[in-house]
Backbone as CSV, one residue per row, in Angstrom:
resi,resn,N_x,N_y,N_z,CA_x,CA_y,CA_z,C_x,C_y,C_z
1,MET,17.943,-13.378,24.819,17.633,-14.436,23.894,18.703,-14.875,22.707
2,ASN,18.550,-15.999,22.556,19.798,-16.627,21.453,19.214,-17.004,20.131
3,ASP,20.030,-17.627,19.548,19.385,-17.984,17.992,18.347,-19.202,18.390
4,LYS,18.116,-19.944,19.355,17.183,-21.046,19.650,16.175,-20.338,19.710
5,ASP,16.064,-19.618,20.476,14.668,-18.670,21.054,14.367,-17.942,19.764
6,LEU,14.988,-17.812,19.028,14.337,-16.792,17.756,13.755,-17.667,16.763
7,GLU,14.406,-18.802,16.442,13.822,-19.778,15.748,12.536,-20.622,16.225
8,GLN,12.390,-20.264,17.612,11.395,-21.143,18.217,9.954,-19.983,17.913
9,ILE,9.939,-18.652,17.677,9.056,-17.877,17.655,8.005,-18.019,16.529
10,ASN,6.953,-18.233,17.117,6.007,-18.608,16.018,5.028,-16.979,15.255
11,THR,5.165,-17.316,14.136,4.519,-16.112,13.588,2.908,-15.946,12.928
12,VAL,2.072,-14.911,13.049,0.972,-14.994,12.484,0.845,-14.174,11.231
13,ASP,0.325,-14.197,10.091,-0.325,-13.214,9.214,-1.621,-12.606,9.272
14,VAL,-1.110,-10.928,9.441,-2.523,-10.617,9.813,-2.584,-9.652,8.414
15,ASN,-3.809,-9.800,8.033,-4.697,-8.705,7.074,-5.142,-7.505,7.679
16,ILE,-4.578,-6.253,7.268,-5.166,-5.328,7.731,-6.551,-4.832,6.553
17,THR,-7.680,-4.105,7.139,-8.631,-3.705,6.441,-9.001,-2.663,6.768
18,ALA,-9.941,-1.477,6.079,-10.321,-0.584,6.167,-10.987,-0.733,7.457
19,GLU,-11.808,-1.539,7.829,-12.382,-1.766,8.770,-12.057,-2.139,10.328
20,SER,-10.715,-2.732,10.305,-9.988,-2.752,11.391,-9.048,-1.684,11.572
21,ILE,-8.847,-0.761,10.976,-8.031,0.716,10.838,-9.142,1.513,11.534
22,ASP,-10.342,1.710,11.348,-11.424,2.265,11.805,-11.864,1.865,13.137
23,ALA,-11.784,0.628,13.461,-12.006,0.025,14.915,-11.026,0.765,15.833
24,HIS,-9.659,0.164,15.839,-8.485,0.783,16.052,-8.505,2.521,16.308
25,VAL,-9.086,3.080,15.474,-9.405,4.911,15.495,-10.006,4.780,16.454
26,ILE,-11.513,3.898,16.409,-12.491,4.496,17.305,-12.040,4.010,18.833
27,CYS,-11.234,2.809,19.177,-10.695,2.616,20.088,-9.481,3.679,20.768
28,LEU,-8.993,4.017,20.102,-7.829,5.295,20.475,-8.610,6.527,20.984
29,ARG,-9.747,7.029,20.174,-10.666,7.715,20.603,-11.434,7.601,21.683
30,ASP,-11.696,6.500,22.066,-12.777,6.373,23.525,-11.432,6.404,24.566
31,ASN,-10.277,5.880,24.172,-9.202,5.931,25.269,-8.502,7.655,25.410
32,GLY,-9.415,8.702,24.644,-8.419,10.051,25.095,-7.506,10.364,23.955
33,TYR,-7.261,9.458,22.859,-6.159,9.974,22.141,-7.032,10.668,20.969
34,LYS,-6.055,11.722,20.297,-6.390,12.529,19.003,-5.903,11.937,17.726
35,ILE,-6.652,11.492,16.860,-6.515,11.013,15.875,-6.538,12.093,14.124
36,THR,-5.503,12.705,14.045,-5.468,13.720,12.855,-4.727,13.302,11.684
37,LYS,-5.242,13.414,10.339,-4.970,13.149,9.306,-3.563,14.295,8.675
38,PRO,-2.465,13.654,8.143,-1.145,14.988,8.147,-1.951,15.973,7.371
39,PHE,-2.566,15.673,6.321,-3.039,16.849,5.648,-3.942,17.743,6.317
40,SER,-4.948,17.661,7.468,-5.533,18.348,7.946,-4.396,19.114,9.164
41,LEU,-3.595,18.248,9.389,-2.398,19.137,10.576,-2.061,20.083,9.888
42,TYR,-1.518,19.861,8.321,-0.677,21.023,7.617,-1.617,22.005,7.688
43,THR,-2.954,21.657,7.130,-3.858,22.566,6.805,-4.244,23.836,8.307
44,ARG,-4.112,22.964,9.328,-4.292,23.769,10.569,-3.331,24.742,10.979
45,TYR,-1.885,24.216,10.642,-0.572,24.870,10.625,-0.681,26.451,9.983
46,ILE,-0.852,25.852,8.716,-0.911,27.059,7.755,-2.132,28.028,8.167
47,LEU,-3.440,27.380,8.727,-4.416,28.517,8.998,-4.220,29.459,9.949
48,PHE,-3.504,28.693,11.137,-2.947,29.357,12.322,-1.674,30.347,12.002
49,PHE,-0.713,30.227,10.922,0.201,30.819,10.569,-0.555,32.011,10.022
50,LEU,-1.259,31.847,9.071,-2.140,33.114,8.376,-2.793,33.998,9.176
51,LEU,-3.529,33.367,10.258,-4.308,34.163,11.146,-3.256,34.872,12.263
52,GLY,-1.986,34.561,12.512,-1.185,35.168,13.181,-0.489,36.306,12.597
53,ALA,-0.286,35.997,11.096,0.402,36.993,10.277,-0.596,37.879,10.286
54,THR,-1.983,37.921,10.230,-3.222,38.890,9.576,-3.057,39.629,11.040
55,ILE,-2.971,39.188,12.354,-3.093,39.991,13.603,-1.803,40.644,13.634
56,MET,-0.526,40.417,13.406,0.838,41.079,13.564,0.621,42.258,12.226
57,GLY,0.051,41.611,11.128,-0.167,42.865,9.976,-1.165,43.748,10.566
58,ALA,-1.863,43.801,11.235,-2.902,44.893,11.582,-2.209,45.259,12.836
59,LEU,-1.729,44.542,13.823,-0.818,45.548,14.857,-0.074,46.721,14.376
60,VAL,0.501,46.440,13.676,1.980,46.956,12.804,1.309,48.035,11.799
């Protein structure tokens, strides 16, 4: 691509709403992807760490 091609590109304004995000998440889940929020992911990591520490403490 050269500068002339870049100048001829048309752009479109897109409004993102909560409903459109929900629709994308539903579509991704239908296609087999897992969507987790960062907070729940951190909580899961902490839970597994504490569970592992408890098991190691019981074994030692």
